[in-house]
N, C-alpha and C positions, 0 to 999 in steps of 0.2 A: 630677768624682771617680768613679772607676771603682767599680762595684758589685761585691761579692764574692758570687757565686752558689755554690750547692752543687756538689759533685763530680758529681752526677747531671745537671747542666745540659746540654742538647744544643745546641751552637752550630754554627759553620762546620765543614765537613768537611775532612779532610786524608787523604792517602795515605801510610802509613808506609813508610819505606825501611830496609834492613838496613844493617850495618856496611860493606858493599861499595858503598853508595850505589845499590843496585838496589831498585826499588820491589817491595814484598811482593805486589802485585796480580799474579795469574796470568790475568787476563781470563777468568774463569769465567762472567761474566754473571750471577751470583747476585744481586747488589745490584741490578742493572738490572731483572732479572725480578721481584723482590719489591717494588720501589719503587711505592707507591700513587699518587704524583704523577707517575710517569714522567718524572722529571727527570734521570735518569742515562742517559748515552749512551756506549757503549764500542765501540771498533774494535780488534780483537786482531791481533797479528802474532807470528811466530816469533821467539824470542830467539837471537842469535847464539851459536855454541858457545863462543866465548872469553869471553862474559859470564856462563856458567854456572859459579859457583864450586864448589868441591869439596863434596860432600854432596848433598842432594836437589836436582836441577836444576829450575829454573823454565823450563819449555819455552816457555810463551807469556808475552806481556807486553802491555799496552795500548799500541796505537799512538796512540790518542787516548782520553781519558777526561774527559768533560765533564759538570759538574753545573750545572744551572740552579737557583741558589740562590733565585731569585724565585718558582719553582714548588714548591720543597721545603716539606714541611710539618714537617721536623725530627722525624720519628716514631722514628728510630733503627733502622728495619727493615734498612737496608743494613748497618749495623754488626753487627747480630746474625746476618745471613745470611752474612757473609764467613767462609769456611773458613780463610783465611790471616791473619785479623786485620788486614788491610791498610787497609780504610776505617774511619776513626774520626770521631766528632764531638767537636770541641774545646769549650772554654769560651768561645771568642771569640764575642762577640755584637755586635761593631761591624761591621755588614754594609751600612751605607749606600753606595749607589752613585748616580752622576749619570745614567747611561743604562742602558737595559735590557741592552745588550751587555756592560757591565762586571759584570753579575750572573751571567754564565756563566763559570764557572771551569774552566780546562783543566788537563791533567796537570802542567804546569810549575808552575802556581800552587798546586796541592794537594799536591805531594809535599814532605815534610819528615821529618826524624828524629823518633822518638818521644821526647818529654821530658815525660811526663805528658799530661794533658788540657788543660793551660793554653794 
C-alpha cells in the first residue's frame, strides 16, 4: 500500500518541459553549482534555431543532464536555485535499483510534463 506523504516531500527529480516538448532547462549550471552532494553533471550545447519557439528564446540546452540519485541528499537546493523552474523534486519515493548504474538518471529519464508534484 502506497503511503501518502505531504506536498512538501522531496523525492525523485524531474526536468519540466513546456507545451512544445522542449525542456525548460537552459543549462545555466546553477543547480550543479549549488549541489552539496555534487551529484548533478551537465554538458551544454547550443539549441537549433528552428527549435526556438516564438517568445523568449532558449539559446542553450543540456546535451546531457545526469543526476546520481544514490549520492543525492534530496535537500532541494537545485530546485530553489533554478531560475527557469526546470528542475523539480517529485513525490515519487520508490527509488530502489539493482545496480549502481541504474541509480544515475539521464536527461531522457528525467524529462516530463509538469502535472503537479506527484
